[in-house]
C-alpha positions in Angstrom: 5.6 -4.6 5.0 4.7 -0.9 4.5 1.3 0.6 5.1 1.0 4.0 3.4 -2.0 5.8 5.0 -2.4 9.4 6.1 -5.3 8.7 8.6 -3.4 7.8 11.8 -6.4 6.0 13.4 -7.0 3.9 10.3 -3.2 3.1 10.0 -3.1 2.1 13.7 -6.1 -0.2 13.3 -4.6 -2.1 10.4 -1.1 -2.1 11.9 -2.3 -3.5 15.2 -4.1 -6.5 13.6 -1.2 -7.2 11.2 1.3 -7.2 14.1 -0.9 -9.4 16.2 -0.8 -11.8 13.3 3.0 -11.8 13.4 3.9 -9.3 10.7 6.3 -6.4 11.0 4.6 -3.3 9.8 6.0 0.2 9.1 3.7 3.1 8.5 4.3 6.1 6.2 1.8 9.0 6.6 2.6 10.8 3.3 3.9 9.9 -0.2 7.3 11.4 0.2 7.9 9.7 3.5 6.8 6.4 1.8 9.3 6.7 -1.0 12.1 7.3 1.5 11.1 4.3 3.6 10.8 2.0 0.6 14.2 3.0 -0.7 15.8 2.6 2.7 14.3 -0.9 3.4 12.6 -2.7 0.6 9.3 -4.1 1.9 7.9 -7.4 0.9 4.5 -5.7 0.2 3.0 -2.3 0.3 -0.6 -1.3 1.1 -1.1 2.0 -0.6 -3.7 4.6 -0.1 -4.4 7.0 -3.0 -5.3 10.2 -1.3 -2.1 11.2 0.5 -0.4 14.5 1.4 2.8 15.7 -0.4 2.6 13.0 -3.1 -0.5 11.0 -3.9 -0.6 7.2 -4.2 -0.5 7.3 -8.0 2.6 9.4 -7.8 4.1 7.0 -5.3 3.3 4.1 -7.6 4.7 5.8 -10.6 8.0 6.6 -8.7 8.2 3.0 -7.5 7.7 1.6 -11.0 10.2 3.9 -12.7 13.1 3.0 -10.2 14.8 -0.4 -11.1 15.4 -1.0 -7.4 11.7 -0.8 -6.5 10.1 -1.7 -9.8 8.9 -5.2 -8.7 7.7 -4.4 -5.2 4.3 -5.9 -4.5 1.6 -3.2 -4.1 -2.0 -3.6 -3.1 -4.2 -0.4 -3.4 -6.2 0.2 -0.1 -8.3 3.2 -0.9 -11.9 4.4 -1.0 -11.4 5.2 -4.7 -12.9 2.6 -7.0 -11.1 1.0 -9.9 -13.4 2.9 -12.2 -12.3 6.2 -10.7 -8.6 5.3 -10.9 -9.0 3.9 -14.4 -5.9 3.2 -16.5 -3.6 5.3 -14.3 -3.2 2.5 -11.8 -4.0 -0.6 -14.0 -0.9 0.0 -16.1 1.3 0.3 -13.1 0.9 -3.3 -12.0 -0.8 -3.7 -8.6 -1.7 -7.1 -7.1 -5.2 -6.1 -5.9 -7.4 -3.1 -5.2 -9.3 -3.0 -2.0 -12.0 -0.5 -1.0 -11.0 0.7 2.5 -14.6 1.0 3.7 -15.2 -2.6 2.8 -11.9 -4.1 4.1 -11.4 -5.1 7.7 -8.0 -5.6 9.1 -8.7 -9.4 9.2 -9.4 -9.3 5.5 -5.9 -7.9 4.9 -4.2 -10.8 6.8 -6.4 -13.3 4.9 -5.1 -12.1 1.6 -1.4 -11.7 2.6 -0.3 -15.2 1.9 -1.7 -15.1 -1.6 -0.3 -11.6 -2.4 3.2 -12.5 -1.0 3.3 -15.6 -3.4 2.5 -13.4 -6.4 
């Protein structure tokens, strides 16, 4: 899986829990790095922040959806932006779920993983 998060302490917190639960987690700290990593090794699922340096999460999602090789990668938004704030920009780009970072513990991510991976 790929966690795209620019805050290194937040990324480390989620990564540690997911790895303790048996998942292999790669982390990208900006949008451009994320796209390189996705194209190099297609992840089963991506947790995507919206506010990122170099290329924001919406730009990453648009790039993923426009490339036939990455078009169907599972994406869960993990951001402090609400769905209302993101509006149609994200809804039309096919995400599995939208989680508010401030309300989502690392344990909550692992609880949803089985469901998201079956989607």
